[in-house]
TORKOL-4160 file (C-alpha; in steps of 0.2 Angstrom, whole numbers, padded with zeros to 4 digits, m for minus):
313
<pt num="1" X="0086" Y="0323" Z="0076"/>
<pt num="2" X="0089" Y="0306" Z="0070"/>
<pt num="3" X="0088" Y="0302" Z="0051"/>
<pt num="4" X="0073" Y="0289" Z="0050"/>
<pt num="5" X="0075" Y="0277" Z="0036"/>
<pt num="6" X="0063" Y="0263" Z="0031"/>
<pt num="7" X="0070" Y="0248" Z="0022"/>
<pt num="8" X="0055" Y="0241" Z="0012"/>
<pt num="9" X="0050" Y="0231" Z="m0004"/>
<pt num="10" X="0033" Y="0224" Z="m0007"/>
<pt num="11" X="0041" Y="0208" Z="m0013"/>
<pt num="12" X="0048" Y="0197" Z="0001"/>
<pt num="13" X="0065" Y="0187" Z="0000"/>
<pt num="14" X="0075" Y="0201" Z="m0005"/>
<pt num="15" X="0087" Y="0201" Z="0010"/>
<pt num="16" X="0079" Y="0217" Z="0017"/>
<pt num="17" X="0081" Y="0212" Z="0035"/>
<pt num="18" X="0099" Y="0206" Z="0032"/>
<pt num="19" X="0103" Y="0223" Z="0024"/>
<pt num="20" X="0095" Y="0233" Z="0038"/>
<pt num="21" X="0103" Y="0225" Z="0053"/>
<pt num="22" X="0121" Y="0224" Z="0045"/>
<pt num="23" X="0120" Y="0242" Z="0039"/>
<pt num="24" X="0114" Y="0246" Z="0057"/>
<pt num="25" X="0129" Y="0237" Z="0065"/>
<pt num="26" X="0141" Y="0245" Z="0052"/>
<pt num="27" X="0135" Y="0263" Z="0056"/>
<pt num="28" X="0136" Y="0259" Z="0075"/>
<pt num="29" X="0155" Y="0253" Z="0073"/>
<pt num="30" X="0158" Y="0270" Z="0065"/>
<pt num="31" X="0152" Y="0279" Z="0081"/>
<pt num="32" X="0134" Y="0283" Z="0075"/>
<pt num="33" X="0121" Y="0280" Z="0088"/>
<pt num="34" X="0109" Y="0268" Z="0079"/>
<pt num="35" X="0091" Y="0261" Z="0083"/>
<pt num="36" X="0083" Y="0247" Z="0073"/>
<pt num="37" X="0064" Y="0245" Z="0074"/>
<pt num="38" X="0058" Y="0228" Z="0069"/>
<pt num="39" X="0041" Y="0231" Z="0061"/>
<pt num="40" X="0040" Y="0215" Z="0052"/>
<pt num="41" X="0028" Y="0202" Z="0060"/>
<pt num="42" X="0041" Y="0188" Z="0056"/>
<pt num="43" X="0053" Y="0198" Z="0068"/>
<pt num="44" X="0069" Y="0190" Z="0060"/>
<pt num="45" X="0078" Y="0206" Z="0064"/>
<pt num="46" X="0074" Y="0204" Z="0082"/>
<pt num="47" X="0079" Y="0186" Z="0082"/>
<pt num="48" X="0096" Y="0190" Z="0074"/>
<pt num="49" X="0100" Y="0204" Z="0085"/>
<pt num="50" X="0096" Y="0196" Z="0101"/>
<pt num="51" X="0106" Y="0181" Z="0096"/>
<pt num="52" X="0120" Y="0193" Z="0091"/>
<pt num="53" X="0119" Y="0201" Z="0108"/>
<pt num="54" X="0121" Y="0184" Z="0116"/>
<pt num="55" X="0136" Y="0180" Z="0105"/>
<pt num="56" X="0145" Y="0196" Z="0109"/>
<pt num="57" X="0141" Y="0194" Z="0128"/>
<pt num="58" X="0149" Y="0177" Z="0128"/>
<pt num="59" X="0163" Y="0180" Z="0116"/>
<pt num="60" X="0177" Y="0179" Z="0130"/>
<pt num="61" X="0169" Y="0162" Z="0136"/>
<pt num="62" X="0168" Y="0156" Z="0119"/>
<pt num="63" X="0186" Y="0159" Z="0115"/>
<pt num="64" X="0192" Y="0150" Z="0131"/>
<pt num="65" X="0180" Y="0136" Z="0127"/>
<pt num="66" X="0186" Y="0134" Z="0109"/>
<pt num="67" X="0204" Y="0133" Z="0115"/>
<pt num="68" X="0199" Y="0118" Z="0127"/>
<pt num="69" X="0188" Y="0109" Z="0115"/>
<pt num="70" X="0183" Y="0115" Z="0097"/>
<pt num="71" X="0175" Y="0099" Z="0091"/>
<pt num="72" X="0160" Y="0101" Z="0079"/>
<pt num="73" X="0148" Y="0094" Z="0092"/>
<pt num="74" X="0154" Y="0106" Z="0105"/>
<pt num="75" X="0152" Y="0121" Z="0094"/>
<pt num="76" X="0135" Y="0115" Z="0088"/>
<pt num="77" X="0129" Y="0113" Z="0106"/>
<pt num="78" X="0135" Y="0130" Z="0111"/>
<pt num="79" X="0126" Y="0138" Z="0097"/>
<pt num="80" X="0110" Y="0129" Z="0102"/>
<pt num="81" X="0112" Y="0135" Z="0120"/>
<pt num="82" X="0114" Y="0153" Z="0113"/>
<pt num="83" X="0098" Y="0152" Z="0103"/>
<pt num="84" X="0089" Y="0146" Z="0118"/>
<pt num="85" X="0096" Y="0160" Z="0128"/>
<pt num="86" X="0091" Y="0174" Z="0116"/>
<pt num="87" X="0074" Y="0166" Z="0114"/>
<pt num="88" X="0072" Y="0167" Z="0133"/>
<pt num="89" X="0077" Y="0185" Z="0133"/>
<pt num="90" X="0064" Y="0189" Z="0120"/>
<pt num="91" X="0051" Y="0180" Z="0130"/>
<pt num="92" X="0055" Y="0190" Z="0145"/>
<pt num="93" X="0054" Y="0206" Z="0135"/>
<pt num="94" X="0037" Y="0201" Z="0128"/>
<pt num="95" X="0030" Y="0197" Z="0145"/>
<pt num="96" X="0036" Y="0214" Z="0151"/>
<pt num="97" X="0027" Y="0222" Z="0136"/>
<pt num="98" X="0043" Y="0229" Z="0129"/>
<pt num="99" X="0040" Y="0225" Z="0111"/>
<pt num="100" X="0035" Y="0236" Z="0096"/>
<pt num="101" X="0017" Y="0230" Z="0099"/>
<pt num="102" X="0015" Y="0243" Z="0113"/>
<pt num="103" X="0018" Y="0257" Z="0100"/>
<pt num="104" X="0001" Y="0252" Z="0093"/>
<pt num="105" X="m0008" Y="0247" Z="0109"/>
<pt num="106" X="m0003" Y="0264" Z="0116"/>
<pt num="107" X="m0016" Y="0272" Z="0104"/>
<pt num="108" X="m0029" Y="0262" Z="0114"/>
<pt num="109" X="m0033" Y="0270" Z="0130"/>
<pt num="110" X="m0040" Y="0254" Z="0138"/>
<pt num="111" X="m0022" Y="0246" Z="0136"/>
<pt num="112" X="m0009" Y="0260" Z="0140"/>
<pt num="113" X="0009" Y="0254" Z="0138"/>
<pt num="114" X="0018" Y="0248" Z="0154"/>
<pt num="115" X="0034" Y="0256" Z="0149"/>
<pt num="116" X="0034" Y="0269" Z="0135"/>
<pt num="117" X="0052" Y="0267" Z="0131"/>
<pt num="118" X="0055" Y="0251" Z="0122"/>
<pt num="119" X="0073" Y="0252" Z="0116"/>
<pt num="120" X="0085" Y="0238" Z="0121"/>
<pt num="121" X="0104" Y="0239" Z="0120"/>
<pt num="122" X="0112" Y="0226" Z="0108"/>
<pt num="123" X="0130" Y="0232" Z="0108"/>
<pt num="124" X="0138" Y="0249" Z="0110"/>
<pt num="125" X="0129" Y="0262" Z="0099"/>
<pt num="126" X="0116" Y="0249" Z="0092"/>
<pt num="127" X="0099" Y="0247" Z="0100"/>
<pt num="128" X="0083" Y="0238" Z="0096"/>
<pt num="129" X="0065" Y="0240" Z="0098"/>
<pt num="130" X="0060" Y="0222" Z="0097"/>
<pt num="131" X="0047" Y="0215" Z="0085"/>
<pt num="132" X="0032" Y="0205" Z="0090"/>
<pt num="133" X="0024" Y="0190" Z="0081"/>
<pt num="134" X="0007" Y="0196" Z="0087"/>
<pt num="135" X="0009" Y="0212" Z="0076"/>
<pt num="136" X="m0001" Y="0202" Z="0063"/>
<pt num="137" X="m0017" Y="0206" Z="0072"/>
<pt num="138" X="m0014" Y="0224" Z="0070"/>
<pt num="139" X="m0015" Y="0222" Z="0051"/>
<pt num="140" X="m0033" Y="0216" Z="0052"/>
<pt num="141" X="m0039" Y="0225" Z="0068"/>
<pt num="142" X="m0045" Y="0243" Z="0070"/>
<pt num="143" X="m0032" Y="0255" Z="0062"/>
<pt num="144" X="m0040" Y="0271" Z="0067"/>
<pt num="145" X="m0028" Y="0284" Z="0074"/>
<pt num="146" X="m0013" Y="0272" Z="0071"/>
<pt num="147" X="m0005" Y="0280" Z="0056"/>
<pt num="148" X="0005" Y="0292" Z="0067"/>
<pt num="149" X="0009" Y="0279" Z="0081"/>
<pt num="150" X="0027" Y="0276" Z="0077"/>
<pt num="151" X="0031" Y="0294" Z="0074"/>
<pt num="152" X="0022" Y="0299" Z="0090"/>
<pt num="153" X="0032" Y="0286" Z="0100"/>
<pt num="154" X="0048" Y="0292" Z="0093"/>
<pt num="155" X="0045" Y="0310" Z="0097"/>
<pt num="156" X="0035" Y="0309" Z="0113"/>
<pt num="157" X="0049" Y="0299" Z="0121"/>
<pt num="158" X="0063" Y="0309" Z="0114"/>
<pt num="159" X="0069" Y="0294" Z="0105"/>
<pt num="160" X="0072" Y="0303" Z="0089"/>
<pt num="161" X="0084" Y="0315" Z="0098"/>
<pt num="162" X="0094" Y="0300" Z="0105"/>
<pt num="163" X="0101" Y="0293" Z="0089"/>
<pt num="164" X="0109" Y="0298" Z="0073"/>
<pt num="165" X="0100" Y="0284" Z="0063"/>
<pt num="166" X="0084" Y="0275" Z="0066"/>
<pt num="167" X="0082" Y="0260" Z="0053"/>
<pt num="168" X="0065" Y="0252" Z="0051"/>
<pt num="169" X="0063" Y="0235" Z="0045"/>
<pt num="170" X="0046" Y="0235" Z="0036"/>
<pt num="171" X="0035" Y="0220" Z="0032"/>
<pt num="172" X="0034" Y="0216" Z="0013"/>
<pt num="173" X="0016" Y="0220" Z="0012"/>
<pt num="174" X="0006" Y="0236" Z="0013"/>
<pt num="175" X="m0003" Y="0238" Z="0030"/>
<pt num="176" X="m0004" Y="0250" Z="0045"/>
<pt num="177" X="0013" Y="0243" Z="0049"/>
<pt num="178" X="0021" Y="0250" Z="0033"/>
<pt num="179" X="0010" Y="0265" Z="0033"/>
<pt num="180" X="0015" Y="0270" Z="0050"/>
<pt num="181" X="0033" Y="0266" Z="0047"/>
<pt num="182" X="0034" Y="0277" Z="0031"/>
<pt num="183" X="0024" Y="0291" Z="0040"/>
<pt num="184" X="0038" Y="0292" Z="0053"/>
<pt num="185" X="0052" Y="0291" Z="0040"/>
<pt num="186" X="0063" Y="0304" Z="0032"/>
<pt num="187" X="0069" Y="0292" Z="0019"/>
<pt num="188" X="0066" Y="0275" Z="0012"/>
<pt num="189" X="0077" Y="0262" Z="0004"/>
<pt num="190" X="0071" Y="0248" Z="m0008"/>
<pt num="191" X="0082" Y="0232" Z="m0007"/>
<pt num="192" X="0078" Y="0222" Z="m0023"/>
<pt num="193" X="0084" Y="0206" Z="m0030"/>
<pt num="194" X="0088" Y="0206" Z="m0049"/>
<pt num="195" X="0072" Y="0199" Z="m0056"/>
<pt num="196" X="0056" Y="0203" Z="m0064"/>
<pt num="197" X="0045" Y="0200" Z="m0048"/>
<pt num="198" X="0055" Y="0212" Z="m0038"/>
<pt num="199" X="0053" Y="0225" Z="m0051"/>
<pt num="200" X="0034" Y="0223" Z="m0049"/>
<pt num="201" X="0037" Y="0226" Z="m0030"/>
<pt num="202" X="0046" Y="0242" Z="m0033"/>
<pt num="203" X="0032" Y="0248" Z="m0044"/>
<pt num="204" X="0018" Y="0244" Z="m0032"/>
<pt num="205" X="0028" Y="0252" Z="m0018"/>
<pt num="206" X="0030" Y="0268" Z="m0027"/>
<pt num="207" X="0011" Y="0268" Z="m0031"/>
<pt num="208" X="0006" Y="0266" Z="m0013"/>
<pt num="209" X="0018" Y="0279" Z="m0007"/>
<pt num="210" X="0012" Y="0292" Z="m0019"/>
<pt num="211" X="m0006" Y="0288" Z="m0014"/>
<pt num="212" X="m0005" Y="0284" Z="0004"/>
<pt num="213" X="0009" Y="0296" Z="0010"/>
<pt num="214" X="0014" Y="0310" Z="m0002"/>
<pt num="215" X="m0004" Y="0314" Z="m0007"/>
<pt num="216" X="m0012" Y="0311" Z="0010"/>
<pt num="217" X="m0020" Y="0327" Z="0017"/>
<pt num="218" X="m0015" Y="0322" Z="0035"/>
<pt num="219" X="0003" Y="0319" Z="0030"/>
<pt num="220" X="0004" Y="0336" Z="0021"/>
<pt num="221" X="0000" Y="0345" Z="0037"/>
<pt num="222" X="0015" Y="0338" Z="0045"/>
<pt num="223" X="0026" Y="0348" Z="0033"/>
<pt num="224" X="0038" Y="0333" Z="0032"/>
<pt num="225" X="0043" Y="0325" Z="0015"/>
<pt num="226" X="0047" Y="0307" Z="0013"/>
<pt num="227" X="0062" Y="0305" Z="0001"/>
<pt num="228" X="0068" Y="0290" Z="m0008"/>
<pt num="229" X="0087" Y="0286" Z="m0007"/>
<pt num="230" X="0086" Y="0273" Z="m0020"/>
<pt num="231" X="0087" Y="0255" Z="m0024"/>
<pt num="232" X="0100" Y="0243" Z="m0018"/>
<pt num="233" X="0102" Y="0227" Z="m0028"/>
<pt num="234" X="0104" Y="0212" Z="m0016"/>
<pt num="235" X="0109" Y="0194" Z="m0018"/>
<pt num="236" X="0118" Y="0198" Z="m0034"/>
<pt num="237" X="0128" Y="0185" Z="m0043"/>
<pt num="238" X="0144" Y="0193" Z="m0048"/>
<pt num="239" X="0151" Y="0189" Z="m0065"/>
<pt num="240" X="0135" Y="0182" Z="m0073"/>
<pt num="241" X="0131" Y="0191" Z="m0089"/>
<pt num="242" X="0112" Y="0188" Z="m0088"/>
<pt num="243" X="0112" Y="0196" Z="m0070"/>
<pt num="244" X="0121" Y="0212" Z="m0077"/>
<pt num="245" X="0108" Y="0212" Z="m0092"/>
<pt num="246" X="0094" Y="0212" Z="m0079"/>
<pt num="247" X="0101" Y="0226" Z="m0069"/>
<pt num="248" X="0103" Y="0237" Z="m0084"/>
<pt num="249" X="0085" Y="0233" Z="m0089"/>
<pt num="250" X="0078" Y="0237" Z="m0072"/>
<pt num="251" X="0087" Y="0254" Z="m0072"/>
<pt num="252" X="0080" Y="0258" Z="m0089"/>
<pt num="253" X="0062" Y="0253" Z="m0083"/>
<pt num="254" X="0064" Y="0265" Z="m0068"/>
<pt num="255" X="0073" Y="0280" Z="m0075"/>
<pt num="256" X="0067" Y="0292" Z="m0062"/>
<pt num="257" X="0074" Y="0281" Z="m0048"/>
<pt num="258" X="0092" Y="0281" Z="m0042"/>
<pt num="259" X="0101" Y="0265" Z="m0040"/>
<pt num="260" X="0115" Y="0263" Z="m0027"/>
<pt num="261" X="0132" Y="0259" Z="m0035"/>
<pt num="262" X="0135" Y="0246" Z="m0022"/>
<pt num="263" X="0127" Y="0230" Z="m0022"/>
<pt num="264" X="0125" Y="0216" Z="m0009"/>
<pt num="265" X="0132" Y="0200" Z="m0017"/>
<pt num="266" X="0125" Y="0182" Z="m0015"/>
<pt num="267" X="0134" Y="0170" Z="m0004"/>
<pt num="268" X="0124" Y="0155" Z="0000"/>
<pt num="269" X="0134" Y="0149" Z="0015"/>
<pt num="270" X="0134" Y="0165" Z="0025"/>
<pt num="271" X="0116" Y="0164" Z="0033"/>
<pt num="272" X="0120" Y="0147" Z="0041"/>
<pt num="273" X="0137" Y="0151" Z="0047"/>
<pt num="274" X="0136" Y="0169" Z="0054"/>
<pt num="275" X="0123" Y="0179" Z="0063"/>
<pt num="276" X="0130" Y="0195" Z="0057"/>
<pt num="277" X="0142" Y="0198" Z="0042"/>
<pt num="278" X="0155" Y="0206" Z="0054"/>
<pt num="279" X="0156" Y="0188" Z="0062"/>
<pt num="280" X="0165" Y="0183" Z="0046"/>
<pt num="281" X="0179" Y="0196" Z="0047"/>
<pt num="282" X="0196" Y="0188" Z="0046"/>
<pt num="283" X="0190" Y="0175" Z="0034"/>
<pt num="284" X="0196" Y="0181" Z="0017"/>
<pt num="285" X="0182" Y="0171" Z="0008"/>
<pt num="286" X="0169" Y="0184" Z="0014"/>
<pt num="287" X="0179" Y="0200" Z="0011"/>
<pt num="288" X="0168" Y="0205" Z="m0003"/>
<pt num="289" X="0153" Y="0203" Z="0007"/>
<pt num="290" X="0160" Y="0213" Z="0022"/>
<pt num="291" X="0166" Y="0227" Z="0010"/>
<pt num="292" X="0149" Y="0228" Z="0001"/>
<pt num="293" X="0141" Y="0232" Z="0018"/>
<pt num="294" X="0154" Y="0245" Z="0021"/>
<pt num="295" X="0152" Y="0253" Z="0004"/>
<pt num="296" X="0133" Y="0253" Z="0006"/>
<pt num="297" X="0133" Y="0261" Z="0023"/>
<pt num="298" X="0145" Y="0275" Z="0016"/>
<pt num="299" X="0134" Y="0278" Z="0001"/>
<pt num="300" X="0118" Y="0280" Z="0013"/>
<pt num="301" X="0127" Y="0293" Z="0023"/>
<pt num="302" X="0133" Y="0302" Z="0007"/>
<pt num="303" X="0116" Y="0302" Z="m0001"/>
<pt num="304" X="0108" Y="0309" Z="0015"/>
<pt num="305" X="0121" Y="0323" Z="0015"/>
<pt num="306" X="0117" Y="0327" Z="m0003"/>
<pt num="307" X="0099" Y="0328" Z="0001"/>
<pt num="308" X="0102" Y="0339" Z="0016"/>
<pt num="309" X="0113" Y="0351" Z="0006"/>
<pt num="310" X="0100" Y="0352" Z="m0008"/>
<pt num="311" X="0086" Y="0356" Z="0005"/>
<pt num="312" X="0097" Y="0370" Z="0013"/>
<pt num="313" X="0098" Y="0379" Z="m0004"/>
């Protein structure tokens, strides 16, 4: 069965989506079968991955085009065309009811899903269940019988048996979306900036998980145990003493929480220049960033192996 991992923090702007999709792609390049589920109503993971799919599909044409004319105007025009193409692809998926929204609507017998299998291939070994902007209405609507919706979808359609890792990009608020994601997860990872407000997000998340998941009578009946893999510091400014002091302070504040030894460095130009970090390979300026994703992915695999070994004892 796949290892289901939620990436979550109650504080937004911590590079949660960036971390999720780049770790997913890194694991896929290593030969693991990976599925990303976009549960965040902002659906940034979906936008990025569909655009990445367009980039990969047109890579040969791009290379030929750049050899003929690589002016800035042509490059920018090509990028706009790719964005429009990926947006049109999403629109088609939405009209066919092939988004994560169907997972929750399947609990409503008046609106059965058109196609129960929602996975879409992005590149080899990396698939996506697309997000949906209208997920926001699920937060305020009737949430009865929806806590187990994600888990039921993964198991009823044998999806959990088709992948090695399922990574869930959760919204930065507690709702039925986060509740159902964590209910379906074996593990969760907390991406966190090095600041006071993110520490509040960590504390709030731990309180909610204890109350709504671990101490919930329904969850206890499943005989499953949600485990925290740890905190990954993101957008870290290297070589700044104040940042190092804040990291040490946060570790002291949460002595029971494990922190990843690998961090995601802050590089302001990367979001505007590349869809995925792998696009930056070959540019030595971004070696540190690419290496950080490789180390984080390795650490995730190792931490899971440690947990599995402990459970077997």
